[in-house]
The first five atom37 places (N, CA, C, CB, O) and aatype in JSON, in Angstrom:
{
  "aatype": [12, 0, 0, 16, 15, 19, 3, 7, 18, 10, 1, 0, 10, 14, 6, 0, 5, 1, 0, 0, 10, 6, 11, 10, 1, 11, 16, 9, 1, 0, 0, 0, 14, 6, 0, 16, 6, 0, 9, 15, 18, 5, 12, 14, 0, 13, 11, 12, 8, 7, 1, 13, 10, 19, 15, 18, 0, 0, 13, 11, 3, 8, 4, 15, 10, 13, 14, 0, 15, 18, 0, 19, 12, 6, 16, 10, 7, 6, 6, 10, 11, 14, 18, 13, 15, 7, 1, 7, 16, 10, 1, 13, 16, 14, 6, 11, 14, 9, 14, 14, 0, 10, 19, 11, 11, 9, 19, 11, 12, 1, 10, 6, 6, 16, 0, 0, 0, 7, 1, 1],
  "atom_mask": [
    [1, 1, 1, 1, 1],
    [1, 1, 1, 1, 1],
    [1, 1, 1, 1, 1],
    [1, 1, 1, 1, 1],
    [1, 1, 1, 1, 1],
    [1, 1, 1, 1, 1],
    [1, 1, 1, 1, 1],
    [1, 1, 1, 0, 1],
    [1, 1, 1, 1, 1],
    [1, 1, 1, 1, 1],
    [1, 1, 1, 1, 1],
    [1, 1, 1, 1, 1],
    [1, 1, 1, 1, 1],
    [1, 1, 1, 1, 1],
    [1, 1, 1, 1, 1],
    [1, 1, 1, 1, 1],
    [1, 1, 1, 1, 1],
    [1, 1, 1, 1, 1],
    [1, 1, 1, 1, 1],
    [1, 1, 1, 1, 1],
    [1, 1, 1, 1, 1],
    [1, 1, 1, 1, 1],
    [1, 1, 1, 1, 1],
    [1, 1, 1, 1, 1],
    [1, 1, 1, 1, 1],
    [1, 1, 1, 1, 1],
    [1, 1, 1, 1, 1],
    [1, 1, 1, 1, 1],
    [1, 1, 1, 1, 1],
    [1, 1, 1, 1, 1],
    [1, 1, 1, 1, 1],
    [1, 1, 1, 1, 1],
    [1, 1, 1, 1, 1],
    [1, 1, 1, 1, 1],
    [1, 1, 1, 1, 1],
    [1, 1, 1, 1, 1],
    [1, 1, 1, 1, 1],
    [1, 1, 1, 1, 1],
    [1, 1, 1, 1, 1],
    [1, 1, 1, 1, 1],
    [1, 1, 1, 1, 1],
    [1, 1, 1, 1, 1],
    [1, 1, 1, 1, 1],
    [1, 1, 1, 1, 1],
    [1, 1, 1, 1, 1],
    [1, 1, 1, 1, 1],
    [1, 1, 1, 1, 1],
    [1, 1, 1, 1, 1],
    [1, 1, 1, 1, 1],
    [1, 1, 1, 0, 1],
    [1, 1, 1, 1, 1],
    [1, 1, 1, 1, 1],
    [1, 1, 1, 1, 1],
    [1, 1, 1, 1, 1],
    [1, 1, 1, 1, 1],
    [1, 1, 1, 1, 1],
    [1, 1, 1, 1, 1],
    [1, 1, 1, 1, 1],
    [1, 1, 1, 1, 1],
    [1, 1, 1, 1, 1],
    [1, 1, 1, 1, 1],
    [1, 1, 1, 1, 1],
    [1, 1, 1, 1, 1],
    [1, 1, 1, 1, 1],
    [1, 1, 1, 1, 1],
    [1, 1, 1, 1, 1],
    [1, 1, 1, 1, 1],
    [1, 1, 1, 1, 1],
    [1, 1, 1, 1, 1],
    [1, 1, 1, 1, 1],
    [1, 1, 1, 1, 1],
    [1, 1, 1, 1, 1],
    [1, 1, 1, 1, 1],
    [1, 1, 1, 1, 1],
    [1, 1, 1, 1, 1],
    [1, 1, 1, 1, 1],
    [1, 1, 1, 0, 1],
    [1, 1, 1, 1, 1],
    [1, 1, 1, 1, 1],
    [1, 1, 1, 1, 1],
    [1, 1, 1, 1, 1],
    [1, 1, 1, 1, 1],
    [1, 1, 1, 1, 1],
    [1, 1, 1, 1, 1],
    [1, 1, 1, 1, 1],
    [1, 1, 1, 0, 1],
    [1, 1, 1, 1, 1],
    [1, 1, 1, 0, 1],
    [1, 1, 1, 1, 1],
    [1, 1, 1, 1, 1],
    [1, 1, 1, 1, 1],
    [1, 1, 1, 1, 1],
    [1, 1, 1, 1, 1],
    [1, 1, 1, 1, 1],
    [1, 1, 1, 1, 1],
    [1, 1, 1, 1, 1],
    [1, 1, 1, 1, 1],
    [1, 1, 1, 1, 1],
    [1, 1, 1, 1, 1],
    [1, 1, 1, 1, 1],
    [1, 1, 1, 1, 1],
    [1, 1, 1, 1, 1],
    [1, 1, 1, 1, 1],
    [1, 1, 1, 1, 1],
    [1, 1, 1, 1, 1],
    [1, 1, 1, 1, 1],
    [1, 1, 1, 1, 1],
    [1, 1, 1, 1, 1],
    [1, 1, 1, 1, 1],
    [1, 1, 1, 1, 1],
    [1, 1, 1, 1, 1],
    [1, 1, 1, 1, 1],
    [1, 1, 1, 1, 1],
    [1, 1, 1, 1, 1],
    [1, 1, 1, 1, 1],
    [1, 1, 1, 1, 1],
    [1, 1, 1, 1, 1],
    [1, 1, 1, 0, 1],
    [1, 1, 1, 1, 1],
    [1, 1, 1, 1, 1]
  ],
  "atom_positions": [
    [[-35.6, 37.81, -5.2], [-34.43, 37.05, -5.58], [-34.83, 35.61, -5.93], [-33.38, 37.07, -4.44], [-35.62, 34.99, -5.21]],
    [[-34.3, 35.09, -6.98], [-34.65, 33.75, -7.44], [-33.98, 32.69, -6.55], [-34.22, 33.55, -8.91], [-32.85, 32.85, -6.11]],
    [[-34.72, 31.62, -6.3], [-34.19, 30.53, -5.49], [-33.1, 29.79, -6.24], [-35.33, 29.56, -5.08], [-33.16, 29.64, -7.47]],
    [[-32.11, 29.33, -5.51], [-31.02, 28.57, -6.13], [-31.13, 27.09, -5.79], [-29.67, 29.13, -5.67], [-30.38, 26.27, -6.33]],
    [[-32.06, 26.74, -4.88], [-32.27, 25.34, -4.53], [-33.76, 25.1, -4.29], [-31.45, 24.95, -3.26], [-34.51, 26.04, -4.03]],
    [[-34.16, 23.84, -4.39], [-35.56, 23.51, -4.15], [-35.93, 23.82, -2.71], [-35.83, 22.02, -4.46], [-36.99, 24.37, -2.44]],
    [[-35.04, 23.48, -1.78], [-35.32, 23.78, -0.37], [-35.47, 25.28, -0.15], [-34.2, 23.22, 0.54], [-36.35, 25.72, 0.59]],
    [[-34.61, 26.07, -0.79], [-34.69, 27.53, -0.68], [-36.0, 28.05, -1.25], [0.0, 0.0, 0.0], [-36.62, 28.95, -0.67]],
    [[-36.42, 27.51, -2.37], [-37.69, 27.9, -2.99], [-38.84, 27.63, -2.02], [-37.92, 27.13, -4.33], [-39.67, 28.5, -1.77]],
    [[-38.88, 26.42, -1.46], [-39.97, 26.04, -0.56], [-39.94, 26.84, 0.73], [-39.89, 24.55, -0.24], [-41.0, 27.22, 1.25]],
    [[-38.75, 27.12, 1.26], [-38.63, 27.91, 2.5], [-39.23, 29.3, 2.35], [-37.17, 28.04, 2.92], [-39.73, 29.86, 3.32]],
    [[-39.2, 29.85, 1.16], [-39.67, 31.21, 0.94], [-41.19, 31.32, 0.8], [-39.03, 31.78, -0.29], [-41.73, 32.42, 0.73]],
    [[-41.89, 30.2, 0.78], [-43.34, 30.21, 0.56], [-44.13, 30.36, 1.85], [-43.76, 28.94, -0.13], [-43.64, 30.03, 2.94]],
    [[-45.36, 30.87, 1.73], [-46.26, 30.87, 2.9], [-46.53, 29.42, 3.33], [-47.62, 31.62, 2.57], [-46.45, 28.5, 2.51]],
    [[-46.84, 29.22, 4.58], [-46.97, 27.88, 5.18], [-47.88, 26.93, 4.39], [-47.51, 28.02, 6.58], [-47.48, 25.8, 4.12]],
    [[-49.08, 27.35, 4.02], [-50.03, 26.45, 3.34], [-49.47, 25.97, 2.0], [-51.39, 27.15, 3.13], [-49.56, 24.79, 1.66]],
    [[-48.9, 26.89, 1.23], [-48.34, 26.51, -0.06], [-47.11, 25.62, 0.12], [-47.97, 27.76, -0.87], [-46.93, 24.65, -0.62]],
    [[-46.28, 25.95, 1.09], [-45.09, 25.14, 1.35], [-45.49, 23.71, 1.69], [-44.24, 25.75, 2.49], [-44.93, 22.75, 1.16]],
    [[-46.47, 23.55, 2.58], [-46.92, 22.21, 3.0], [-47.48, 21.45, 1.79], [-47.99, 22.31, 4.12], [-47.19, 20.26, 1.63]],
    [[-48.27, 22.11, 0.96], [-48.87, 21.45, -0.21], [-47.78, 21.02, -1.19], [-49.88, 22.4, -0.91], [-47.84, 19.92, -1.73]],
    [[-46.81, 21.89, -1.44], [-45.76, 21.56, -2.4], [-44.77, 20.53, -1.84], [-45.02, 22.82, -2.83], [-44.19, 19.75, -2.6]],
    [[-44.56, 20.54, -0.53], [-43.69, 19.52, 0.06], [-44.33, 18.14, -0.07], [-43.39, 19.85, 1.54], [-43.64, 17.15, -0.31]],
    [[-45.66, 18.08, 0.1], [-46.38, 16.82, -0.07], [-46.28, 16.36, -1.53], [-47.86, 16.98, 0.34], [-46.04, 15.18, -1.81]],
    [[-46.46, 17.3, -2.45], [-46.36, 17.0, -3.88], [-44.95, 16.5, -4.21], [-46.7, 18.25, -4.73], [-44.78, 15.51, -4.92]],
    [[-43.95, 17.18, -3.68], [-42.54, 16.81, -3.9], [-42.29, 15.37, -3.44], [-41.59, 17.79, -3.16], [-41.64, 14.58, -4.13]],
    [[-42.82, 15.04, -2.25], [-42.64, 13.7, -1.68], [-43.33, 12.65, -2.57], [-43.21, 13.64, -0.24], [-42.78, 11.56, -2.77]],
    [[-44.49, 12.96, -3.09], [-45.23, 12.05, -3.97], [-44.47, 11.82, -5.27], [-46.65, 12.6, -4.27], [-44.36, 10.69, -5.74]],
    [[-43.94, 12.9, -5.85], [-43.17, 12.78, -7.09], [-41.91, 11.94, -6.83], [-42.77, 14.2, -7.64], [-41.58, 11.06, -7.62]],
    [[-41.24, 12.23, -5.73], [-40.01, 11.5, -5.4], [-40.31, 10.01, -5.2], [-39.36, 12.09, -4.14], [-39.5, 9.17, -5.59]],
    [[-41.45, 9.69, -4.59], [-41.82, 8.28, -4.38], [-42.07, 7.59, -5.72], [-43.08, 8.18, -3.48], [-41.74, 6.41, -5.89]],
    [[-42.65, 8.31, -6.68], [-42.95, 7.73, -7.99], [-41.71, 7.66, -8.88], [-44.04, 8.55, -8.68], [-41.63, 6.83, -9.78]],
    [[-40.75, 8.53, -8.63], [-39.53, 8.57, -9.45], [-38.31, 8.72, -8.54], [-39.59, 9.75, -10.47], [-37.64, 9.76, -8.55]],
    [[-38.01, 7.68, -7.74], [-36.92, 7.79, -6.76], [-35.54, 8.07, -7.37], [-36.85, 6.54, -5.96], [-34.67, 8.6, -6.68]],
    [[-35.35, 7.73, -8.63], [-34.04, 7.94, -9.27], [-33.89, 9.36, -9.85], [-33.84, 6.91, -10.38], [-32.79, 9.77, -10.21]],
    [[-35.01, 10.09, -9.92], [-34.98, 11.42, -10.52], [-34.17, 12.39, -9.66], [-36.41, 11.95, -10.71], [-34.05, 12.22, -8.44]],
    [[-33.61, 13.4, -10.31], [-32.87, 14.43, -9.6], [-33.69, 15.71, -9.58], [-31.48, 14.67, -10.26], [-34.51, 15.96, -10.46]],
    [[-33.45, 16.51, -8.55], [-34.17, 17.77, -8.42], [-33.28, 18.92, -8.83], [-34.67, 17.97, -6.97], [-32.06, 18.89, -8.67]],
    [[-33.91, 19.95, -9.38], [-33.19, 21.14, -9.81], [-34.16, 22.3, -9.83], [-32.52, 20.94, -11.2], [-35.38, 22.13, -9.74]],
    [[-33.61, 23.49, -9.97], [-34.44, 24.67, -10.23], [-34.34, 24.89, -11.74], [-33.96, 25.96, -9.39], [-33.25, 25.03, -12.29]],
    [[-35.5, 24.92, -12.39], [-35.56, 25.12, -13.83], [-36.64, 26.16, -14.11], [-35.85, 23.78, -14.59], [-37.77, 26.02, -13.66]],
    [[-36.3, 27.2, -14.85], [-37.24, 28.31, -15.1], [-37.75, 28.88, -13.78], [-38.43, 27.83, -15.98], [-38.95, 29.16, -13.66]],
    [[-36.9, 29.05, -12.81], [-37.18, 29.59, -11.48], [-38.19, 28.79, -10.67], [-37.68, 30.98, -11.61], [-38.83, 29.33, -9.77]],
    [[-38.34, 27.49, -10.99], [-39.24, 26.66, -10.19], [-38.64, 25.27, -9.99], [-40.62, 26.56, -10.86], [-37.81, 24.83, -10.79]],
    [[-39.06, 24.59, -8.92], [-38.57, 23.24, -8.67], [-38.95, 22.3, -9.81], [-39.11, 22.71, -7.34], [-40.07, 22.35, -10.32]],
    [[-38.02, 21.45, -10.2], [-38.26, 20.49, -11.28], [-37.59, 19.17, -10.94], [-37.74, 21.03, -12.64], [-36.64, 19.11, -10.16]],
    [[-38.11, 18.12, -11.53], [-37.49, 16.8, -11.45], [-37.02, 16.44, -12.84], [-38.48, 15.72, -10.87], [-37.71, 16.69, -13.83]],
    [[-35.83, 15.83, -12.91], [-35.27, 15.4, -14.18], [-34.84, 13.95, -14.06], [-34.07, 16.3, -14.6], [-34.47, 13.48, -12.98]],
    [[-34.9, 13.26, -15.17], [-34.47, 11.87, -15.22], [-33.42, 11.74, -16.3], [-35.66, 10.9, -15.47], [-33.71, 11.99, -17.47]],
    [[-32.21, 11.36, -15.93], [-31.09, 11.25, -16.88], [-30.94, 12.56, -17.67], [-31.31, 10.06, -17.84], [-30.69, 12.54, -18.88]],
    [[-31.09, 13.67, -16.97], [-30.92, 14.98, -17.6], [-32.13, 15.48, -18.37], [0.0, 0.0, 0.0], [-32.13, 16.61, -18.84]],
    [[-33.16, 14.64, -18.5], [-34.36, 15.04, -19.24], [-35.44, 15.51, -18.27], [-34.88, 13.87, -20.1], [-35.65, 14.92, -17.21]],
    [[-36.13, 16.59, -18.66], [-37.2, 17.16, -17.84], [-38.31, 16.14, -17.62], [-37.76, 18.42, -18.51], [-38.74, 15.46, -18.55]],
    [[-38.76, 16.04, -16.37], [-39.85, 15.14, -16.01], [-41.11, 15.96, -15.7], [-39.46, 14.25, -14.79], [-42.07, 15.94, -16.47]],
    [[-41.09, 16.68, -14.59], [-42.19, 17.56, -14.19], [-41.6, 18.72, -13.39], [-43.28, 16.79, -13.35], [-40.49, 18.64, -12.88]],
    [[-42.39, 19.8, -13.3], [-42.01, 20.88, -12.39], [-43.27, 21.33, -11.67], [-41.33, 22.09, -13.16], [-44.38, 20.95, -12.04]],
    [[-43.08, 22.14, -10.65], [-44.21, 22.64, -9.88], [-43.85, 24.01, -9.33], [-44.6, 21.66, -8.73], [-42.68, 24.37, -9.25]],
    [[-44.87, 24.77, -8.96], [-44.61, 26.12, -8.47], [-45.81, 26.63, -7.67], [-44.3, 27.07, -9.63], [-46.91, 26.1, -7.74]],
    [[-45.54, 27.68, -6.91], [-46.58, 28.36, -6.15], [-46.8, 29.74, -6.76], [-46.2, 28.47, -4.63], [-45.85, 30.41, -7.15]],
    [[-48.05, 30.14, -6.83], [-48.42, 31.46, -7.32], [-49.3, 32.12, -6.28], [-49.14, 31.37, -8.71], [-49.6, 31.52, -5.24]],
    [[-49.73, 33.33, -6.53], [-50.48, 34.1, -5.54], [-51.7, 33.34, -5.0], [-50.93, 35.42, -6.15], [-51.86, 33.21, -3.79]],
    [[-52.57, 32.83, -5.9], [-53.82, 32.18, -5.45], [-53.87, 30.68, -5.65], [-54.97, 32.8, -6.15], [-54.89, 30.06, -5.37]],
    [[-52.79, 30.07, -6.14], [-52.84, 28.64, -6.43], [-51.43, 28.07, -6.56], [-53.64, 28.38, -7.72], [-50.44, 28.79, -6.5]],
    [[-51.38, 26.77, -6.73], [-50.13, 26.07, -7.02], [-50.33, 25.39, -8.38], [-49.74, 25.02, -5.88], [-51.46, 25.19, -8.81]],
    [[-49.24, 25.04, -9.04], [-49.35, 24.37, -10.33], [-48.37, 23.22, -10.42], [-49.12, 25.35, -11.47], [-47.29, 23.22, -9.82]],
    [[-48.78, 22.23, -11.2], [-47.92, 21.11, -11.58], [-47.83, 21.17, -13.1], [-48.48, 19.7, -11.05], [-48.84, 21.32, -13.78]],
    [[-46.62, 21.06, -13.62], [-46.39, 21.15, -15.05], [-45.84, 19.82, -15.56], [-45.41, 22.32, -15.38], [-44.64, 19.56, -15.45]],
    [[-46.71, 18.96, -16.13], [-46.22, 17.69, -16.67], [-45.49, 17.88, -18.0], [-47.38, 16.73, -16.85], [-44.74, 17.0, -18.42]],
    [[-45.7, 19.01, -18.66], [-45.03, 19.31, -19.93], [-45.17, 18.17, -20.93], [-43.55, 19.6, -19.69], [-44.21, 17.78, -21.58]],
    [[-46.37, 17.65, -21.04], [-46.6, 16.54, -21.95], [-48.02, 16.56, -22.48], [-46.33, 15.22, -21.25], [-48.99, 16.43, -21.74]],
    [[-48.12, 16.73, -23.78], [-49.43, 16.69, -24.42], [-50.04, 15.3, -24.24], [-49.32, 17.06, -25.93], [-51.24, 15.19, -23.99]],
    [[-49.24, 14.26, -24.36], [-49.73, 12.88, -24.24], [-50.34, 12.62, -22.85], [-48.59, 11.88, -24.51], [-51.38, 11.97, -22.75]],
    [[-49.71, 13.12, -21.81], [-50.24, 12.94, -20.45], [-51.58, 13.65, -20.35], [-49.25, 13.49, -19.38], [-52.55, 13.08, -19.84]],
    [[-51.65, 14.88, -20.83], [-52.88, 15.66, -20.73], [-54.0, 14.97, -21.52], [-52.66, 17.11, -21.26], [-55.15, 14.93, -21.07]],
    [[-53.66, 14.44, -22.68], [-54.62, 13.77, -23.52], [-55.08, 12.44, -22.9], [-54.02, 13.53, -24.91], [-56.28, 12.18, -22.82]],
    [[-54.15, 11.61, -22.47], [-54.46, 10.29, -21.93], [-55.26, 10.37, -20.63], [-53.19, 9.51, -21.7], [-56.2, 9.6, -20.43]],
    [[-54.88, 11.28, -19.76], [-55.54, 11.39, -18.45], [-56.57, 12.52, -18.42], [-54.5, 11.61, -17.35], [-56.95, 12.99, -17.35]],
    [[-57.01, 12.95, -19.6], [-57.9, 14.1, -19.74], [-59.02, 14.22, -18.73], [0.0, 0.0, 0.0], [-59.13, 15.24, -18.04]],
    [[-59.85, 13.19, -18.63], [-61.0, 13.27, -17.71], [-60.56, 13.4, -16.26], [-61.88, 12.03, -17.87], [-61.15, 14.18, -15.51]],
    [[-59.54, 12.65, -15.87], [-59.06, 12.71, -14.48], [-58.44, 14.07, -14.17], [-58.04, 11.6, -14.22], [-58.5, 14.54, -13.04]],
    [[-57.84, 14.69, -15.19], [-57.15, 15.97, -14.99], [-58.07, 17.18, -15.11], [-56.02, 16.1, -15.98], [-57.72, 18.28, -14.7]],
    [[-59.25, 16.96, -15.69], [-60.17, 18.08, -15.99], [-60.36, 19.06, -14.83], [-61.5, 17.53, -16.38], [-60.32, 20.27, -15.06]],
    [[-60.57, 18.59, -13.59], [-60.77, 19.55, -12.49], [-59.55, 20.46, -12.23], [-61.1, 18.81, -11.22], [-59.68, 21.5, -11.6]],
    [[-58.38, 20.06, -12.72], [-57.15, 20.8, -12.45], [-56.6, 21.5, -13.69], [-56.09, 19.86, -11.9], [-55.69, 22.33, -13.61]],
    [[-57.17, 21.17, -14.84], [-56.64, 21.68, -16.11], [-56.77, 23.19, -16.19], [-57.36, 21.02, -17.29], [-57.82, 23.76, -15.87]],
    [[-55.7, 23.83, -16.62], [-55.7, 25.29, -16.67], [-54.9, 25.79, -17.86], [-55.14, 25.87, -15.36], [-54.04, 26.66, -17.72]],
    [[-55.16, 25.24, -19.01], [-54.42, 25.7, -20.18], [-53.34, 24.72, -20.57], [0.0, 0.0, 0.0], [-53.18, 23.67, -19.95]],
    [[-52.6, 25.08, -21.57], [-51.59, 24.19, -22.16], [-50.59, 23.63, -21.14], [-50.84, 24.92, -23.23], [-49.67, 24.32, -20.72]],
    [[-50.79, 22.39, -20.78], [-49.8, 21.72, -19.95], [-49.72, 22.15, -18.5], [0.0, 0.0, 0.0], [-48.74, 21.85, -17.82]],
    [[-50.73, 22.86, -18.02], [-50.7, 23.33, -16.63], [-51.84, 22.74, -15.83], [-50.76, 24.86, -16.58], [-52.99, 22.75, -16.27]],
    [[-51.51, 22.21, -14.67], [-52.52, 21.71, -13.74], [-52.49, 22.61, -12.51], [-52.27, 20.2, -13.36], [-51.45, 22.76, -11.87]],
    [[-53.63, 23.2, -12.19], [-53.72, 24.1, -11.04], [-54.43, 23.44, -9.89], [-54.44, 25.38, -11.42], [-55.36, 22.65, -10.08]],
    [[-53.99, 23.76, -8.69], [-54.65, 23.26, -7.49], [-54.4, 24.23, -6.35], [-54.14, 21.84, -7.13], [-53.56, 25.13, -6.46]],
    [[-55.12, 24.05, -5.28], [-54.91, 24.89, -4.09], [-54.44, 23.98, -2.96], [-56.23, 25.66, -3.7], [-54.64, 22.77, -3.01]],
    [[-53.83, 24.56, -1.94], [-53.42, 23.73, -0.8], [-54.61, 22.98, -0.19], [-52.74, 24.61, 0.27], [-54.46, 21.88, 0.34]],
    [[-55.8, 23.59, -0.25], [-56.99, 22.96, 0.32], [-57.52, 21.82, -0.55], [-58.09, 24.01, 0.5], [-58.14, 20.89, -0.04]],
    [[-57.26, 21.9, -1.86], [-57.74, 20.87, -2.79], [-56.59, 20.42, -3.68], [-58.92, 21.4, -3.65], [-56.55, 20.76, -4.86]],
    [[-55.66, 19.64, -3.13], [-54.5, 19.2, -3.91], [-54.87, 18.14, -4.95], [-53.42, 18.66, -2.98], [-55.94, 17.53, -4.88]],
    [[-53.99, 17.93, -5.88], [-54.17, 16.84, -6.84], [-53.94, 15.55, -6.05], [-53.16, 16.96, -8.09], [-52.95, 15.45, -5.33]],
    [[-54.83, 14.57, -6.17], [-54.66, 13.33, -5.4], [-53.31, 12.65, -5.69], [-55.82, 12.34, -5.71], [-52.89, 12.58, -6.85]],
    [[-52.62, 12.16, -4.66], [-51.32, 11.53, -4.85], [-51.34, 10.41, -5.9], [-50.84, 10.97, -3.55], [-50.38, 10.27, -6.67]],
    [[-52.4, 9.61, -5.95], [-52.47, 8.52, -6.94], [-52.44, 9.08, -8.36], [-53.75, 7.68, -6.73], [-51.83, 8.47, -9.25]],
    [[-53.07, 10.22, -8.58], [-53.07, 10.85, -9.9], [-51.69, 11.43, -10.22], [-54.16, 11.95, -9.98], [-51.21, 11.33, -11.35]],
    [[-51.07, 12.04, -9.23], [-49.71, 12.57, -9.42], [-48.77, 11.43, -9.8], [-49.2, 13.29, -8.11], [-47.95, 11.58, -10.72]],
    [[-48.88, 10.3, -9.11], [-48.02, 9.14, -9.41], [-48.26, 8.65, -10.85], [-48.28, 8.0, -8.4], [-47.31, 8.29, -11.54]],
    [[-49.52, 8.64, -11.28], [-49.84, 8.24, -12.66], [-49.16, 9.16, -13.66], [-51.36, 8.24, -12.88], [-48.58, 8.71, -14.65]],
    [[-49.24, 10.46, -13.4], [-48.61, 11.47, -14.28], [-47.11, 11.22, -14.35], [-48.9, 12.91, -13.76], [-46.53, 11.2, -15.44]],
    [[-46.48, 11.05, -13.19], [-45.03, 10.87, -13.14], [-44.63, 9.57, -13.85], [-44.54, 10.86, -11.67], [-43.65, 9.56, -14.59]],
    [[-45.37, 8.49, -13.63], [-45.05, 7.22, -14.29], [-45.14, 7.39, -15.81], [-46.02, 6.1, -13.81], [-44.28, 6.88, -16.54]],
    [[-46.15, 8.1, -16.29], [-46.26, 8.33, -17.74], [-45.09, 9.14, -18.25], [-47.58, 9.05, -18.07], [-44.54, 8.86, -19.32]],
    [[-44.7, 10.15, -17.5], [-43.56, 10.99, -17.91], [-42.26, 10.18, -17.9], [-43.43, 12.21, -16.98], [-41.4, 10.39, -18.75]],
    [[-42.12, 9.26, -16.94], [-40.94, 8.4, -16.91], [-40.88, 7.55, -18.18], [-40.95, 7.49, -15.66], [-39.82, 7.4, -18.79]],
    [[-42.03, 7.0, -18.57], [-42.08, 6.19, -19.79], [-41.74, 7.05, -21.01], [-43.49, 5.55, -19.96], [-41.0, 6.62, -21.9]],
    [[-42.29, 8.26, -21.05], [-42.01, 9.16, -22.19], [-40.54, 9.53, -22.29], [-42.85, 10.44, -22.08], [-39.96, 9.5, -23.37]],
    [[-39.93, 9.87, -21.16], [-38.53, 10.29, -21.21], [-37.63, 9.1, -21.55], [-38.12, 10.92, -19.87], [-36.62, 9.26, -22.23]],
    [[-37.99, 7.91, -21.07], [-37.21, 6.71, -21.4], [-37.3, 6.43, -22.9], [-37.72, 5.47, -20.58], [-36.3, 6.12, -23.54]],
    [[-38.5, 6.56, -23.46], [-38.7, 6.33, -24.89], [-37.91, 7.36, -25.7], [-40.2, 6.39, -25.26], [-37.31, 7.03, -26.72]],
    [[-37.93, 8.61, -25.25], [-37.2, 9.68, -25.95], [-35.7, 9.42, -25.9], [-37.53, 11.07, -25.32], [-34.97, 9.73, -26.85]],
    [[-35.24, 8.85, -24.79], [-33.82, 8.55, -24.63], [-33.36, 7.42, -25.53], [0.0, 0.0, 0.0], [-32.19, 7.35, -25.92]],
    [[-34.31, 6.52, -25.87], [-33.97, 5.39, -26.74], [-33.91, 5.78, -28.21], [-34.97, 4.28, -26.56], [-33.32, 5.06, -29.03]],
    [[-34.52, 6.92, -28.54], [-34.57, 7.34, -29.95], [-33.2, 7.71, -30.47], [-35.5, 8.52, -30.13], [-33.06, 8.08, -31.64]]
  ]
}
């Protein structure tokens, strides 16, 4: 059954993945305190003024962060390389999470992108 809330999504996960994603969620929220949370495409997502910011999810052997931005992937390429897993997907494990400082950089870039898109 698909989760209807972020808390419900996280509650359904195994302990290690839940802890890793709760830490990620807290880091994203700290970087974008005004953002709202929602379930989008059956995974937790953050939105700013109705615009998609980032989402994240747990899978069988890993977790992922989806910045959904070619510019972010391009600009932070070298820093993201250890986590890069195809078009717009960053993979990590609970044992080797994406460093919070890097997550904050990603979120700040996405905030700038969504603000610019809103001004167009």
